[in-house]
All heavy atoms as atom14 arrays in JSON, in Angstrom:
{
  "sequence": "MLGWALVFLIVAIIAGVLGFGGIAGAAAGIAKILFFIFLVLLIVAAISAAVRGRTP",
  "atom14_mask": [
    [1, 1, 1, 1, 1, 1, 1, 1, 0, 0, 0, 0, 0, 0],
    [1, 1, 1, 1, 1, 1, 1, 1, 0, 0, 0, 0, 0, 0],
    [1, 1, 1, 1, 0, 0, 0, 0, 0, 0, 0, 0, 0, 0],
    [1, 1, 1, 1, 1, 1, 1, 1, 1, 1, 1, 1, 1, 1],
    [1, 1, 1, 1, 1, 0, 0, 0, 0, 0, 0, 0, 0, 0],
    [1, 1, 1, 1, 1, 1, 1, 1, 0, 0, 0, 0, 0, 0],
    [1, 1, 1, 1, 1, 1, 1, 0, 0, 0, 0, 0, 0, 0],
    [1, 1, 1, 1, 1, 1, 1, 1, 1, 1, 1, 0, 0, 0],
    [1, 1, 1, 1, 1, 1, 1, 1, 0, 0, 0, 0, 0, 0],
    [1, 1, 1, 1, 1, 1, 1, 1, 0, 0, 0, 0, 0, 0],
    [1, 1, 1, 1, 1, 1, 1, 0, 0, 0, 0, 0, 0, 0],
    [1, 1, 1, 1, 1, 0, 0, 0, 0, 0, 0, 0, 0, 0],
    [1, 1, 1, 1, 1, 1, 1, 1, 0, 0, 0, 0, 0, 0],
    [1, 1, 1, 1, 1, 1, 1, 1, 0, 0, 0, 0, 0, 0],
    [1, 1, 1, 1, 1, 0, 0, 0, 0, 0, 0, 0, 0, 0],
    [1, 1, 1, 1, 0, 0, 0, 0, 0, 0, 0, 0, 0, 0],
    [1, 1, 1, 1, 1, 1, 1, 0, 0, 0, 0, 0, 0, 0],
    [1, 1, 1, 1, 1, 1, 1, 1, 0, 0, 0, 0, 0, 0],
    [1, 1, 1, 1, 0, 0, 0, 0, 0, 0, 0, 0, 0, 0],
    [1, 1, 1, 1, 1, 1, 1, 1, 1, 1, 1, 0, 0, 0],
    [1, 1, 1, 1, 0, 0, 0, 0, 0, 0, 0, 0, 0, 0],
    [1, 1, 1, 1, 0, 0, 0, 0, 0, 0, 0, 0, 0, 0],
    [1, 1, 1, 1, 1, 1, 1, 1, 0, 0, 0, 0, 0, 0],
    [1, 1, 1, 1, 1, 0, 0, 0, 0, 0, 0, 0, 0, 0],
    [1, 1, 1, 1, 0, 0, 0, 0, 0, 0, 0, 0, 0, 0],
    [1, 1, 1, 1, 1, 0, 0, 0, 0, 0, 0, 0, 0, 0],
    [1, 1, 1, 1, 1, 0, 0, 0, 0, 0, 0, 0, 0, 0],
    [1, 1, 1, 1, 1, 0, 0, 0, 0, 0, 0, 0, 0, 0],
    [1, 1, 1, 1, 0, 0, 0, 0, 0, 0, 0, 0, 0, 0],
    [1, 1, 1, 1, 1, 1, 1, 1, 0, 0, 0, 0, 0, 0],
    [1, 1, 1, 1, 1, 0, 0, 0, 0, 0, 0, 0, 0, 0],
    [1, 1, 1, 1, 1, 1, 1, 1, 1, 0, 0, 0, 0, 0],
    [1, 1, 1, 1, 1, 1, 1, 1, 0, 0, 0, 0, 0, 0],
    [1, 1, 1, 1, 1, 1, 1, 1, 0, 0, 0, 0, 0, 0],
    [1, 1, 1, 1, 1, 1, 1, 1, 1, 1, 1, 0, 0, 0],
    [1, 1, 1, 1, 1, 1, 1, 1, 1, 1, 1, 0, 0, 0],
    [1, 1, 1, 1, 1, 1, 1, 1, 0, 0, 0, 0, 0, 0],
    [1, 1, 1, 1, 1, 1, 1, 1, 1, 1, 1, 0, 0, 0],
    [1, 1, 1, 1, 1, 1, 1, 1, 0, 0, 0, 0, 0, 0],
    [1, 1, 1, 1, 1, 1, 1, 0, 0, 0, 0, 0, 0, 0],
    [1, 1, 1, 1, 1, 1, 1, 1, 0, 0, 0, 0, 0, 0],
    [1, 1, 1, 1, 1, 1, 1, 1, 0, 0, 0, 0, 0, 0],
    [1, 1, 1, 1, 1, 1, 1, 1, 0, 0, 0, 0, 0, 0],
    [1, 1, 1, 1, 1, 1, 1, 0, 0, 0, 0, 0, 0, 0],
    [1, 1, 1, 1, 1, 0, 0, 0, 0, 0, 0, 0, 0, 0],
    [1, 1, 1, 1, 1, 0, 0, 0, 0, 0, 0, 0, 0, 0],
    [1, 1, 1, 1, 1, 1, 1, 1, 0, 0, 0, 0, 0, 0],
    [1, 1, 1, 1, 1, 1, 0, 0, 0, 0, 0, 0, 0, 0],
    [1, 1, 1, 1, 1, 0, 0, 0, 0, 0, 0, 0, 0, 0],
    [1, 1, 1, 1, 1, 0, 0, 0, 0, 0, 0, 0, 0, 0],
    [1, 1, 1, 1, 1, 1, 1, 0, 0, 0, 0, 0, 0, 0],
    [1, 1, 1, 1, 1, 1, 1, 1, 1, 1, 1, 0, 0, 0],
    [1, 1, 1, 1, 0, 0, 0, 0, 0, 0, 0, 0, 0, 0],
    [1, 1, 1, 1, 1, 1, 1, 1, 1, 1, 1, 0, 0, 0],
    [1, 1, 1, 1, 1, 1, 1, 0, 0, 0, 0, 0, 0, 0],
    [1, 1, 1, 1, 1, 1, 1, 0, 0, 0, 0, 0, 0, 0]
  ],
  "atom14_positions": [
    [[0.82, -1.18, 0.0], [0.0, 0.0, 0.0], [0.87, 1.25, 0.0], [0.51, 2.24, -0.61], [-0.93, -0.02, 1.2], [-1.96, 1.06, 1.15], [-3.24, 0.98, 2.4], [-3.95, -0.59, 2.13], [0.0, 0.0, 0.0], [0.0, 0.0, 0.0], [0.0, 0.0, 0.0], [0.0, 0.0, 0.0], [0.0, 0.0, 0.0], [0.0, 0.0, 0.0]],
    [[1.98, 1.18, 0.67], [2.88, 2.32, 0.66], [3.43, 2.55, -0.74], [3.64, 3.7, -1.15], [4.03, 2.1, 1.65], [5.0, 3.28, 1.84], [4.25, 4.5, 2.34], [6.09, 2.91, 2.8], [0.0, 0.0, 0.0], [0.0, 0.0, 0.0], [0.0, 0.0, 0.0], [0.0, 0.0, 0.0], [0.0, 0.0, 0.0], [0.0, 0.0, 0.0]],
    [[3.62, 1.47, -1.49], [4.07, 1.6, -2.87], [3.08, 2.37, -3.73], [3.46, 3.21, -4.55], [0.0, 0.0, 0.0], [0.0, 0.0, 0.0], [0.0, 0.0, 0.0], [0.0, 0.0, 0.0], [0.0, 0.0, 0.0], [0.0, 0.0, 0.0], [0.0, 0.0, 0.0], [0.0, 0.0, 0.0], [0.0, 0.0, 0.0], [0.0, 0.0, 0.0]],
    [[1.77, 2.11, -3.52], [0.75, 2.84, -4.27], [0.75, 4.31, -3.89], [0.55, 5.18, -4.75], [-0.62, 2.24, -4.02], [-0.86, 1.0, -4.81], [-0.88, -0.27, -4.33], [-1.05, 0.91, -6.22], [-1.1, -1.14, -5.35], [-1.21, -0.46, -6.53], [-1.1, 1.83, -7.25], [-1.42, -0.9, -7.82], [-1.32, 1.38, -8.54], [-1.48, 0.04, -8.81]],
    [[0.97, 4.61, -2.62], [1.02, 6.01, -2.2], [2.18, 6.72, -2.87], [2.05, 7.86, -3.32], [1.16, 6.1, -0.68], [0.0, 0.0, 0.0], [0.0, 0.0, 0.0], [0.0, 0.0, 0.0], [0.0, 0.0, 0.0], [0.0, 0.0, 0.0], [0.0, 0.0, 0.0], [0.0, 0.0, 0.0], [0.0, 0.0, 0.0], [0.0, 0.0, 0.0]],
    [[3.32, 6.04, -2.98], [4.47, 6.65, -3.66], [4.2, 6.83, -5.15], [4.6, 7.85, -5.73], [5.71, 5.79, -3.44], [6.25, 5.77, -2.01], [7.4, 4.79, -1.89], [6.7, 7.15, -1.6], [0.0, 0.0, 0.0], [0.0, 0.0, 0.0], [0.0, 0.0, 0.0], [0.0, 0.0, 0.0], [0.0, 0.0, 0.0], [0.0, 0.0, 0.0]],
    [[3.53, 5.88, -5.77], [3.2, 6.0, -7.2], [2.3, 7.21, -7.43], [2.54, 8.02, -8.34], [2.51, 4.71, -7.71], [1.88, 4.93, -9.07], [3.51, 3.57, -7.77], [0.0, 0.0, 0.0], [0.0, 0.0, 0.0], [0.0, 0.0, 0.0], [0.0, 0.0, 0.0], [0.0, 0.0, 0.0], [0.0, 0.0, 0.0], [0.0, 0.0, 0.0]],
    [[1.26, 7.37, -6.61], [0.37, 8.51, -6.77], [1.07, 9.82, -6.46], [0.78, 10.85, -7.08], [-0.89, 8.35, -5.91], [-1.92, 7.47, -6.53], [-2.18, 6.21, -6.02], [-2.63, 7.88, -7.64], [-3.12, 5.39, -6.58], [-3.59, 7.07, -8.22], [-3.83, 5.82, -7.69], [0.0, 0.0, 0.0], [0.0, 0.0, 0.0], [0.0, 0.0, 0.0]],
    [[2.02, 9.81, -5.53], [2.79, 11.02, -5.24], [3.64, 11.41, -6.44], [3.69, 12.59, -6.82], [3.68, 10.8, -4.01], [4.57, 11.97, -3.62], [3.72, 13.16, -3.21], [5.52, 11.58, -2.52], [0.0, 0.0, 0.0], [0.0, 0.0, 0.0], [0.0, 0.0, 0.0], [0.0, 0.0, 0.0], [0.0, 0.0, 0.0], [0.0, 0.0, 0.0]],
    [[4.28, 10.45, -7.08], [5.1, 10.74, -8.26], [4.23, 11.23, -9.41], [4.6, 12.18, -10.11], [5.91, 9.49, -8.64], [6.97, 9.22, -7.58], [6.56, 9.65, -10.01], [7.68, 7.89, -7.72], [0.0, 0.0, 0.0], [0.0, 0.0, 0.0], [0.0, 0.0, 0.0], [0.0, 0.0, 0.0], [0.0, 0.0, 0.0], [0.0, 0.0, 0.0]],
    [[3.06, 10.61, -9.59], [2.13, 11.06, -10.63], [1.71, 12.5, -10.36], [1.63, 13.32, -11.28], [0.9, 10.13, -10.71], [-0.2, 10.73, -11.56], [1.31, 8.78, -11.27], [0.0, 0.0, 0.0], [0.0, 0.0, 0.0], [0.0, 0.0, 0.0], [0.0, 0.0, 0.0], [0.0, 0.0, 0.0], [0.0, 0.0, 0.0], [0.0, 0.0, 0.0]],
    [[1.45, 12.82, -9.1], [1.04, 14.18, -8.74], [2.15, 15.19, -9.03], [1.9, 16.28, -9.54], [0.64, 14.24, -7.27], [0.0, 0.0, 0.0], [0.0, 0.0, 0.0], [0.0, 0.0, 0.0], [0.0, 0.0, 0.0], [0.0, 0.0, 0.0], [0.0, 0.0, 0.0], [0.0, 0.0, 0.0], [0.0, 0.0, 0.0], [0.0, 0.0, 0.0]],
    [[3.38, 14.82, -8.71], [4.51, 15.73, -8.96], [4.69, 15.96, -10.46], [4.85, 17.1, -10.91], [5.79, 15.18, -8.32], [5.68, 15.26, -6.8], [7.02, 15.94, -8.8], [6.8, 14.55, -6.06], [0.0, 0.0, 0.0], [0.0, 0.0, 0.0], [0.0, 0.0, 0.0], [0.0, 0.0, 0.0], [0.0, 0.0, 0.0], [0.0, 0.0, 0.0]],
    [[4.64, 14.88, -11.25], [4.82, 15.01, -12.69], [3.67, 15.82, -13.3], [3.9, 16.7, -14.14], [4.92, 13.62, -13.35], [6.23, 12.95, -12.93], [4.84, 13.72, -14.86], [6.35, 11.51, -13.35], [0.0, 0.0, 0.0], [0.0, 0.0, 0.0], [0.0, 0.0, 0.0], [0.0, 0.0, 0.0], [0.0, 0.0, 0.0], [0.0, 0.0, 0.0]],
    [[2.44, 15.55, -12.88], [1.3, 16.29, -13.4], [1.38, 17.76, -13.0], [1.03, 18.64, -13.79], [0.0, 15.67, -12.89], [0.0, 0.0, 0.0], [0.0, 0.0, 0.0], [0.0, 0.0, 0.0], [0.0, 0.0, 0.0], [0.0, 0.0, 0.0], [0.0, 0.0, 0.0], [0.0, 0.0, 0.0], [0.0, 0.0, 0.0], [0.0, 0.0, 0.0]],
    [[1.85, 18.04, -11.81], [1.99, 19.43, -11.38], [3.04, 20.18, -12.17], [2.85, 21.34, -12.54], [0.0, 0.0, 0.0], [0.0, 0.0, 0.0], [0.0, 0.0, 0.0], [0.0, 0.0, 0.0], [0.0, 0.0, 0.0], [0.0, 0.0, 0.0], [0.0, 0.0, 0.0], [0.0, 0.0, 0.0], [0.0, 0.0, 0.0], [0.0, 0.0, 0.0]],
    [[4.14, 19.51, -12.48], [5.2, 20.14, -13.28], [4.7, 20.41, -14.7], [5.02, 21.45, -15.29], [6.46, 19.24, -13.3], [7.45, 19.7, -14.34], [7.11, 19.22, -11.93], [0.0, 0.0, 0.0], [0.0, 0.0, 0.0], [0.0, 0.0, 0.0], [0.0, 0.0, 0.0], [0.0, 0.0, 0.0], [0.0, 0.0, 0.0], [0.0, 0.0, 0.0]],
    [[3.9, 19.5, -15.25], [3.4, 19.66, -16.61], [2.19, 20.6, -16.7], [1.74, 20.9, -17.79], [3.05, 18.3, -17.21], [4.23, 17.35, -17.39], [3.74, 16.0, -17.92], [5.26, 17.94, -18.34], [0.0, 0.0, 0.0], [0.0, 0.0, 0.0], [0.0, 0.0, 0.0], [0.0, 0.0, 0.0], [0.0, 0.0, 0.0], [0.0, 0.0, 0.0]],
    [[1.67, 21.02, -15.58], [0.59, 22.0, -15.58], [-0.81, 21.42, -15.49], [-1.78, 22.12, -15.72], [0.0, 0.0, 0.0], [0.0, 0.0, 0.0], [0.0, 0.0, 0.0], [0.0, 0.0, 0.0], [0.0, 0.0, 0.0], [0.0, 0.0, 0.0], [0.0, 0.0, 0.0], [0.0, 0.0, 0.0], [0.0, 0.0, 0.0], [0.0, 0.0, 0.0]],
    [[-0.95, 20.15, -15.18], [-2.27, 19.55, -15.03], [-2.67, 19.64, -13.56], [-2.5, 18.7, -12.79], [-2.24, 18.08, -15.48], [-1.9, 17.9, -16.92], [-0.65, 17.41, -17.29], [-2.81, 18.23, -17.9], [-0.33, 17.25, -18.62], [-2.5, 18.07, -19.24], [-1.25, 17.58, -19.6], [0.0, 0.0, 0.0], [0.0, 0.0, 0.0], [0.0, 0.0, 0.0]],
    [[-3.22, 20.77, -13.17], [-3.52, 21.02, -11.77], [-4.57, 20.11, -11.18], [-4.44, 19.65, -10.04], [0.0, 0.0, 0.0], [0.0, 0.0, 0.0], [0.0, 0.0, 0.0], [0.0, 0.0, 0.0], [0.0, 0.0, 0.0], [0.0, 0.0, 0.0], [0.0, 0.0, 0.0], [0.0, 0.0, 0.0], [0.0, 0.0, 0.0], [0.0, 0.0, 0.0]],
    [[-5.63, 19.83, -11.92], [-6.69, 18.97, -11.4], [-6.22, 17.55, -11.17], [-6.53, 16.94, -10.15], [0.0, 0.0, 0.0], [0.0, 0.0, 0.0], [0.0, 0.0, 0.0], [0.0, 0.0, 0.0], [0.0, 0.0, 0.0], [0.0, 0.0, 0.0], [0.0, 0.0, 0.0], [0.0, 0.0, 0.0], [0.0, 0.0, 0.0], [0.0, 0.0, 0.0]],
    [[-5.48, 17.02, -12.12], [-4.95, 15.66, -11.98], [-3.94, 15.6, -10.85], [-3.92, 14.65, -10.07], [-4.32, 15.19, -13.31], [-5.39, 15.1, -14.39], [-3.63, 13.86, -13.15], [-4.85, 14.84, -15.77], [0.0, 0.0, 0.0], [0.0, 0.0, 0.0], [0.0, 0.0, 0.0], [0.0, 0.0, 0.0], [0.0, 0.0, 0.0], [0.0, 0.0, 0.0]],
    [[-3.11, 16.62, -10.74], [-2.1, 16.65, -9.67], [-2.77, 16.7, -8.31], [-2.35, 16.01, -7.38], [-1.18, 17.85, -9.85], [0.0, 0.0, 0.0], [0.0, 0.0, 0.0], [0.0, 0.0, 0.0], [0.0, 0.0, 0.0], [0.0, 0.0, 0.0], [0.0, 0.0, 0.0], [0.0, 0.0, 0.0], [0.0, 0.0, 0.0], [0.0, 0.0, 0.0]],
    [[-3.82, 17.49, -8.18], [-4.52, 17.58, -6.91], [-5.19, 16.28, -6.52], [-5.15, 15.86, -5.36], [0.0, 0.0, 0.0], [0.0, 0.0, 0.0], [0.0, 0.0, 0.0], [0.0, 0.0, 0.0], [0.0, 0.0, 0.0], [0.0, 0.0, 0.0], [0.0, 0.0, 0.0], [0.0, 0.0, 0.0], [0.0, 0.0, 0.0], [0.0, 0.0, 0.0]],
    [[-5.8, 15.63, -7.51], [-6.48, 14.36, -7.24], [-5.47, 13.28, -6.86], [-5.68, 12.52, -5.9], [-7.28, 13.91, -8.46], [0.0, 0.0, 0.0], [0.0, 0.0, 0.0], [0.0, 0.0, 0.0], [0.0, 0.0, 0.0], [0.0, 0.0, 0.0], [0.0, 0.0, 0.0], [0.0, 0.0, 0.0], [0.0, 0.0, 0.0], [0.0, 0.0, 0.0]],
    [[-4.37, 13.2, -7.58], [-3.35, 12.2, -7.28], [-2.71, 12.46, -5.91], [-2.42, 11.52, -5.17], [-2.28, 12.17, -8.37], [0.0, 0.0, 0.0], [0.0, 0.0, 0.0], [0.0, 0.0, 0.0], [0.0, 0.0, 0.0], [0.0, 0.0, 0.0], [0.0, 0.0, 0.0], [0.0, 0.0, 0.0], [0.0, 0.0, 0.0], [0.0, 0.0, 0.0]],
    [[-2.49, 13.72, -5.59], [-1.92, 14.05, -4.28], [-2.9, 13.68, -3.16], [-2.49, 13.18, -2.11], [-1.57, 15.52, -4.21], [0.0, 0.0, 0.0], [0.0, 0.0, 0.0], [0.0, 0.0, 0.0], [0.0, 0.0, 0.0], [0.0, 0.0, 0.0], [0.0, 0.0, 0.0], [0.0, 0.0, 0.0], [0.0, 0.0, 0.0], [0.0, 0.0, 0.0]],
    [[-4.18, 13.9, -3.38], [-5.18, 13.53, -2.39], [-5.22, 12.02, -2.17], [-5.29, 11.55, -1.03], [0.0, 0.0, 0.0], [0.0, 0.0, 0.0], [0.0, 0.0, 0.0], [0.0, 0.0, 0.0], [0.0, 0.0, 0.0], [0.0, 0.0, 0.0], [0.0, 0.0, 0.0], [0.0, 0.0, 0.0], [0.0, 0.0, 0.0], [0.0, 0.0, 0.0]],
    [[-5.17, 11.26, -3.25], [-5.16, 9.8, -3.14], [-3.91, 9.34, -2.42], [-3.95, 8.44, -1.57], [-5.28, 9.16, -4.53], [-6.66, 9.44, -5.12], [-5.04, 7.66, -4.46], [-6.79, 9.04, -6.58], [0.0, 0.0, 0.0], [0.0, 0.0, 0.0], [0.0, 0.0, 0.0], [0.0, 0.0, 0.0], [0.0, 0.0, 0.0], [0.0, 0.0, 0.0]],
    [[-2.77, 9.96, -2.73], [-1.51, 9.58, -2.08], [-1.58, 9.84, -0.57], [-1.12, 9.03, 0.23], [-0.34, 10.34, -2.7], [0.0, 0.0, 0.0], [0.0, 0.0, 0.0], [0.0, 0.0, 0.0], [0.0, 0.0, 0.0], [0.0, 0.0, 0.0], [0.0, 0.0, 0.0], [0.0, 0.0, 0.0], [0.0, 0.0, 0.0], [0.0, 0.0, 0.0]],
    [[-2.18, 10.95, -0.19], [-2.32, 11.27, 1.24], [-3.2, 10.25, 1.95], [-2.87, 9.77, 3.04], [-2.93, 12.66, 1.43], [-1.99, 13.79, 1.18], [-2.71, 15.1, 1.42], [-1.9, 16.28, 0.96], [-2.62, 17.54, 1.15], [0.0, 0.0, 0.0], [0.0, 0.0, 0.0], [0.0, 0.0, 0.0], [0.0, 0.0, 0.0], [0.0, 0.0, 0.0]],
    [[-4.33, 9.92, 1.32], [-5.25, 8.97, 1.93], [-4.57, 7.61, 2.1], [-4.65, 6.99, 3.17], [-6.53, 8.84, 1.08], [-7.34, 10.13, 1.18], [-7.38, 7.65, 1.53], [-8.47, 10.22, 0.19], [0.0, 0.0, 0.0], [0.0, 0.0, 0.0], [0.0, 0.0, 0.0], [0.0, 0.0, 0.0], [0.0, 0.0, 0.0], [0.0, 0.0, 0.0]],
    [[-3.91, 7.13, 1.05], [-3.23, 5.83, 1.13], [-2.12, 5.84, 2.17], [-1.92, 4.86, 2.88], [-2.67, 5.44, -0.24], [-3.7, 5.05, -1.29], [-3.02, 4.8, -2.62], [-4.47, 3.83, -0.85], [0.0, 0.0, 0.0], [0.0, 0.0, 0.0], [0.0, 0.0, 0.0], [0.0, 0.0, 0.0], [0.0, 0.0, 0.0], [0.0, 0.0, 0.0]],
    [[-1.4, 6.96, 2.29], [-0.33, 7.05, 3.28], [-0.89, 6.95, 4.69], [-0.34, 6.24, 5.53], [0.45, 8.35, 3.11], [1.49, 8.56, 4.17], [2.66, 7.84, 4.14], [1.27, 9.44, 5.21], [3.62, 8.01, 5.13], [2.22, 9.62, 6.19], [3.4, 8.9, 6.15], [0.0, 0.0, 0.0], [0.0, 0.0, 0.0], [0.0, 0.0, 0.0]],
    [[-1.98, 7.64, 4.96], [-2.54, 7.61, 6.31], [-3.16, 6.25, 6.63], [-3.09, 5.79, 7.77], [-3.53, 8.75, 6.52], [-2.86, 10.08, 6.67], [-3.07, 11.11, 5.76], [-1.98, 10.3, 7.72], [-2.43, 12.32, 5.9], [-1.33, 11.52, 7.87], [-1.56, 12.53, 6.96], [0.0, 0.0, 0.0], [0.0, 0.0, 0.0], [0.0, 0.0, 0.0]],
    [[-3.74, 5.59, 5.62], [-4.24, 4.23, 5.85], [-3.08, 3.31, 6.2], [-3.17, 2.49, 7.12], [-5.01, 3.72, 4.62], [-6.34, 4.47, 4.48], [-5.28, 2.22, 4.71], [-7.07, 4.17, 3.19], [0.0, 0.0, 0.0], [0.0, 0.0, 0.0], [0.0, 0.0, 0.0], [0.0, 0.0, 0.0], [0.0, 0.0, 0.0], [0.0, 0.0, 0.0]],
    [[-1.97, 3.43, 5.46], [-0.79, 2.63, 5.74], [-0.27, 2.92, 7.14], [0.09, 2.01, 7.88], [0.3, 2.93, 4.71], [1.62, 2.29, 5.04], [1.82, 0.94, 4.82], [2.65, 3.04, 5.56], [3.03, 0.35, 5.13], [3.87, 2.46, 5.87], [4.05, 1.11, 5.66], [0.0, 0.0, 0.0], [0.0, 0.0, 0.0], [0.0, 0.0, 0.0]],
    [[-0.25, 4.18, 7.53], [0.24, 4.56, 8.85], [-0.63, 3.96, 9.97], [-0.1, 3.44, 10.96], [0.28, 6.09, 8.96], [1.01, 6.68, 10.13], [2.48, 6.31, 10.08], [0.86, 8.19, 10.13], [0.0, 0.0, 0.0], [0.0, 0.0, 0.0], [0.0, 0.0, 0.0], [0.0, 0.0, 0.0], [0.0, 0.0, 0.0], [0.0, 0.0, 0.0]],
    [[-1.93, 4.0, 9.8], [-2.84, 3.43, 10.79], [-2.64, 1.92, 10.89], [-2.57, 1.36, 12.0], [-4.31, 3.77, 10.46], [-5.28, 2.95, 11.28], [-4.57, 5.26, 10.65], [0.0, 0.0, 0.0], [0.0, 0.0, 0.0], [0.0, 0.0, 0.0], [0.0, 0.0, 0.0], [0.0, 0.0, 0.0], [0.0, 0.0, 0.0], [0.0, 0.0, 0.0]],
    [[-2.51, 1.24, 9.75], [-2.29, -0.2, 9.77], [-0.95, -0.55, 10.42], [-0.85, -1.56, 11.13], [-2.35, -0.77, 8.35], [-3.73, -0.76, 7.69], [-3.62, -1.24, 6.26], [-4.69, -1.62, 8.48], [0.0, 0.0, 0.0], [0.0, 0.0, 0.0], [0.0, 0.0, 0.0], [0.0, 0.0, 0.0], [0.0, 0.0, 0.0], [0.0, 0.0, 0.0]],
    [[0.07, 0.26, 10.21], [1.37, 0.04, 10.84], [1.26, 0.16, 12.35], [1.79, -0.67, 13.09], [2.39, 1.05, 10.3], [3.77, 0.99, 10.96], [4.5, -0.28, 10.53], [4.57, 2.21, 10.59], [0.0, 0.0, 0.0], [0.0, 0.0, 0.0], [0.0, 0.0, 0.0], [0.0, 0.0, 0.0], [0.0, 0.0, 0.0], [0.0, 0.0, 0.0]],
    [[0.54, 1.17, 12.84], [0.39, 1.37, 14.28], [-0.41, 0.21, 14.9], [-0.06, -0.3, 15.96], [-0.27, 2.73, 14.57], [0.69, 3.86, 14.18], [-0.71, 2.86, 16.01], [0.08, 5.23, 14.18], [0.0, 0.0, 0.0], [0.0, 0.0, 0.0], [0.0, 0.0, 0.0], [0.0, 0.0, 0.0], [0.0, 0.0, 0.0], [0.0, 0.0, 0.0]],
    [[-1.48, -0.21, 14.21], [-2.28, -1.32, 14.71], [-1.44, -2.59, 14.77], [-1.5, -3.35, 15.76], [-3.54, -1.53, 13.84], [-4.23, -2.84, 14.16], [-4.49, -0.36, 14.02], [0.0, 0.0, 0.0], [0.0, 0.0, 0.0], [0.0, 0.0, 0.0], [0.0, 0.0, 0.0], [0.0, 0.0, 0.0], [0.0, 0.0, 0.0], [0.0, 0.0, 0.0]],
    [[-0.63, -2.85, 13.75], [0.21, -4.04, 13.74], [1.26, -3.98, 14.85], [1.55, -5.0, 15.51], [0.9, -4.19, 12.38], [0.0, 0.0, 0.0], [0.0, 0.0, 0.0], [0.0, 0.0, 0.0], [0.0, 0.0, 0.0], [0.0, 0.0, 0.0], [0.0, 0.0, 0.0], [0.0, 0.0, 0.0], [0.0, 0.0, 0.0], [0.0, 0.0, 0.0]],
    [[1.83, -2.81, 15.09], [2.84, -2.67, 16.14], [2.22, -2.89, 17.52], [2.82, -3.54, 18.38], [3.49, -1.3, 16.05], [0.0, 0.0, 0.0], [0.0, 0.0, 0.0], [0.0, 0.0, 0.0], [0.0, 0.0, 0.0], [0.0, 0.0, 0.0], [0.0, 0.0, 0.0], [0.0, 0.0, 0.0], [0.0, 0.0, 0.0], [0.0, 0.0, 0.0]],
    [[1.03, -2.35, 17.74], [0.37, -2.52, 19.03], [-0.02, -3.97, 19.25], [0.17, -4.52, 20.33], [-0.86, -1.59, 19.13], [-0.4, -0.14, 19.23], [-1.74, -1.96, 20.32], [-1.52, 0.86, 19.14], [0.0, 0.0, 0.0], [0.0, 0.0, 0.0], [0.0, 0.0, 0.0], [0.0, 0.0, 0.0], [0.0, 0.0, 0.0], [0.0, 0.0, 0.0]],
    [[-0.55, -4.62, 18.2], [-0.94, -6.02, 18.37], [0.28, -6.91, 18.58], [0.2, -7.88, 19.34], [-1.75, -6.5, 17.16], [-0.95, -6.54, 16.01], [0.0, 0.0, 0.0], [0.0, 0.0, 0.0], [0.0, 0.0, 0.0], [0.0, 0.0, 0.0], [0.0, 0.0, 0.0], [0.0, 0.0, 0.0], [0.0, 0.0, 0.0], [0.0, 0.0, 0.0]],
    [[1.39, -6.6, 17.97], [2.61, -7.38, 18.2], [3.13, -7.16, 19.62], [3.62, -8.09, 20.26], [3.68, -6.99, 17.19], [0.0, 0.0, 0.0], [0.0, 0.0, 0.0], [0.0, 0.0, 0.0], [0.0, 0.0, 0.0], [0.0, 0.0, 0.0], [0.0, 0.0, 0.0], [0.0, 0.0, 0.0], [0.0, 0.0, 0.0], [0.0, 0.0, 0.0]],
    [[3.0, -5.93, 20.13], [3.45, -5.64, 21.49], [2.57, -6.36, 22.51], [3.06, -6.85, 23.54], [3.43, -4.14, 21.74], [0.0, 0.0, 0.0], [0.0, 0.0, 0.0], [0.0, 0.0, 0.0], [0.0, 0.0, 0.0], [0.0, 0.0, 0.0], [0.0, 0.0, 0.0], [0.0, 0.0, 0.0], [0.0, 0.0, 0.0], [0.0, 0.0, 0.0]],
    [[1.27, -6.42, 22.24], [0.35, -7.09, 23.16], [0.63, -8.6, 23.2], [0.6, -9.21, 24.26], [-1.1, -6.8, 22.77], [-2.08, -7.7, 23.51], [-1.44, -5.33, 23.01], [0.0, 0.0, 0.0], [0.0, 0.0, 0.0], [0.0, 0.0, 0.0], [0.0, 0.0, 0.0], [0.0, 0.0, 0.0], [0.0, 0.0, 0.0], [0.0, 0.0, 0.0]],
    [[0.93, -9.16, 22.04], [1.21, -10.6, 21.98], [2.61, -10.92, 22.47], [2.92, -12.09, 22.7], [1.05, -11.1, 20.54], [-0.39, -11.27, 20.16], [-0.5, -11.98, 18.86], [-0.67, -10.93, 17.86], [-0.42, -11.11, 16.56], [0.04, -12.21, 16.13], [-0.63, -10.13, 15.74], [0.0, 0.0, 0.0], [0.0, 0.0, 0.0], [0.0, 0.0, 0.0]],
    [[3.48, -9.94, 22.62], [4.81, -10.16, 23.15], [5.85, -10.51, 22.11], [6.95, -10.9, 22.45], [0.0, 0.0, 0.0], [0.0, 0.0, 0.0], [0.0, 0.0, 0.0], [0.0, 0.0, 0.0], [0.0, 0.0, 0.0], [0.0, 0.0, 0.0], [0.0, 0.0, 0.0], [0.0, 0.0, 0.0], [0.0, 0.0, 0.0], [0.0, 0.0, 0.0]],
    [[5.53, -10.34, 20.84], [6.5, -10.6, 19.78], [7.19, -9.31, 19.38], [6.65, -8.23, 19.51], [5.81, -11.18, 18.54], [5.38, -12.59, 18.71], [5.19, -13.2, 17.36], [3.8, -13.57, 17.17], [3.26, -13.83, 16.0], [3.95, -13.72, 14.92], [2.0, -14.18, 15.92], [0.0, 0.0, 0.0], [0.0, 0.0, 0.0], [0.0, 0.0, 0.0]],
    [[8.41, -9.47, 18.86], [9.1, -8.29, 18.34], [8.63, -8.04, 16.92], [8.36, -8.98, 16.17], [10.62, -8.5, 18.34], [10.93, -9.65, 17.56], [11.15, -8.69, 19.76], [0.0, 0.0, 0.0], [0.0, 0.0, 0.0], [0.0, 0.0, 0.0], [0.0, 0.0, 0.0], [0.0, 0.0, 0.0], [0.0, 0.0, 0.0], [0.0, 0.0, 0.0]],
    [[8.54, -6.76, 16.51], [8.05, -6.45, 15.16], [9.01, -6.86, 14.07], [10.15, -7.03, 14.22], [7.85, -4.96, 15.18], [8.51, -4.44, 16.39], [8.78, -5.58, 17.29], [0.0, 0.0, 0.0], [0.0, 0.0, 0.0], [0.0, 0.0, 0.0], [0.0, 0.0, 0.0], [0.0, 0.0, 0.0], [0.0, 0.0, 0.0], [0.0, 0.0, 0.0]]
  ]
}
């Protein structure tokens, strides 16, 4: 999922440089959403591993 966030971030940067503002904004928004979903899943996995007593 983090890979998809990076792909959308790169698409947003390229679209912004080429002047496609709407596409750049949409891709940047998708990248942000995917990044925060990944971050939440990472925190949940770390907490569940800590509760079970395993190292991450």
